[in-house]
C-alpha positions as CSV (number, residue, x, y, z in Angstrom):
1,M,76.9,-29.2,-28.5
2,L,79.7,-31.7,-28.8
3,I,83.5,-31.3,-28.7
4,V,85.7,-33.9,-30.3
5,F,89.3,-34.5,-29.1
6,K,91.5,-36.1,-31.7
7,S,94.9,-37.6,-31.9
8,A,96.6,-39.9,-34.4
9,A,97.6,-42.1,-31.4
10,S,94.0,-43.1,-30.6
11,G,90.4,-42.9,-31.7
12,D,88.3,-39.7,-31.3
13,L,86.9,-38.8,-28.0
14,I,83.5,-37.2,-28.2
15,T,82.3,-35.2,-25.2
16,F,79.5,-32.8,-24.3
17,E,80.7,-29.2,-24.4
18,K,80.1,-28.6,-20.7
19,N,82.3,-31.6,-19.8
20,A,85.0,-30.8,-22.3
21,K,85.2,-27.2,-21.0
22,E,85.7,-28.5,-17.4
23,M,88.6,-30.7,-18.7
24,L,90.1,-27.9,-20.7
25,D,90.2,-25.8,-17.6
26,V,92.1,-28.5,-15.8
27,L,94.5,-28.7,-18.8
28,G,95.1,-24.9,-18.6
29,K,93.5,-24.3,-22.0
30,D,91.1,-21.6,-23.0
31,R,87.6,-23.1,-22.4
32,D,86.0,-20.6,-24.7
33,D,88.3,-21.2,-27.7
34,G,86.4,-23.5,-30.1
35,K,89.5,-25.2,-31.2
36,G,93.0,-25.9,-29.8
37,I,96.0,-28.2,-29.3
38,V,97.9,-29.9,-26.6
39,T,101.4,-30.0,-28.2
40,V,103.8,-32.9,-27.6
41,A,105.9,-30.6,-25.4
42,Q,102.7,-29.8,-23.3
43,L,101.6,-33.4,-22.9
44,P,103.6,-34.3,-19.7
45,A,102.3,-31.3,-17.8
46,A,98.7,-31.8,-19.1
47,I,98.8,-35.5,-18.0
48,E,100.0,-34.6,-14.5
49,R,97.3,-31.9,-14.2
50,L,94.6,-34.2,-15.3
51,K,95.8,-37.0,-13.0
52,Q,95.8,-34.6,-10.1
53,A,92.3,-33.5,-10.8
54,I,91.1,-37.1,-11.1
55,A,92.8,-37.9,-7.8
56,D,91.2,-34.8,-6.2
57,D,87.7,-35.6,-7.4
58,P,85.7,-36.4,-4.2
59,A,83.3,-38.7,-6.2
60,R,86.3,-41.0,-6.8
61,H,86.4,-41.8,-3.1
62,T,82.7,-42.4,-2.5
63,T,80.1,-44.7,-4.0
64,L,77.0,-43.5,-5.8
65,E,74.8,-44.5,-2.9
66,D,76.8,-42.3,-0.6
67,E,76.2,-39.3,-2.9
68,T,72.5,-39.9,-3.3
69,P,70.5,-37.0,-1.8
70,A,67.4,-37.6,0.3
71,G,65.2,-37.0,-2.8
72,G,67.0,-39.6,-4.7
73,D,68.1,-37.3,-7.6
74,V,71.7,-38.2,-8.6
75,G,71.8,-36.2,-11.9
76,D,73.4,-38.2,-14.6
77,G,75.5,-40.2,-12.1
78,V,78.8,-39.7,-14.0
79,S,81.6,-37.9,-12.1
80,F,84.5,-35.9,-13.4
81,Y,87.0,-38.7,-12.9
82,Q,84.8,-41.1,-14.9
83,R,84.6,-38.5,-17.8
84,A,88.3,-37.6,-17.6
85,L,89.8,-41.2,-17.8
86,P,89.3,-41.5,-21.5
87,L,91.0,-38.2,-22.1
88,L,93.9,-39.2,-19.8
89,D,94.3,-42.4,-21.8
90,M,94.3,-40.3,-25.1
91,L,96.9,-38.0,-23.7
92,E,99.2,-40.8,-22.5
93,R,98.9,-42.6,-25.9
94,A,99.7,-39.3,-27.6
95,L,102.8,-38.8,-25.5
96,K,104.0,-42.4,-26.2
97,D,103.5,-41.8,-29.9
98,A,104.8,-38.2,-29.8
99,T,101.7,-36.8,-31.4
100,P,99.6,-33.8,-30.4
101,V,95.9,-33.8,-29.2
102,T,93.6,-31.4,-30.9
103,W,89.9,-30.4,-30.5
104,G,87.5,-28.5,-32.7
105,V,89.5,-29.0,-35.9
């Protein structure tokens, strides 16, 4: 299943449900609610939380080769910080334009 983040400040951001729920947890939103909003007033805190989670992602500090297990299976090879950067960009644009970010609507 897909979850689409929307804001008038940028294009839509389409994510897999699993990845969106991980980002919603970081933003302090209910991961099981099928729709929601990050209001303009909530944007600064949401941006800071997401920035901190990106900075804390261990994959950000290593290379793909460093993470490769002996068997060579690296999964999909895309880390949290790589998935979260487009959402961070959307949140920052929304703050600049004073417009909310929604999903599932």
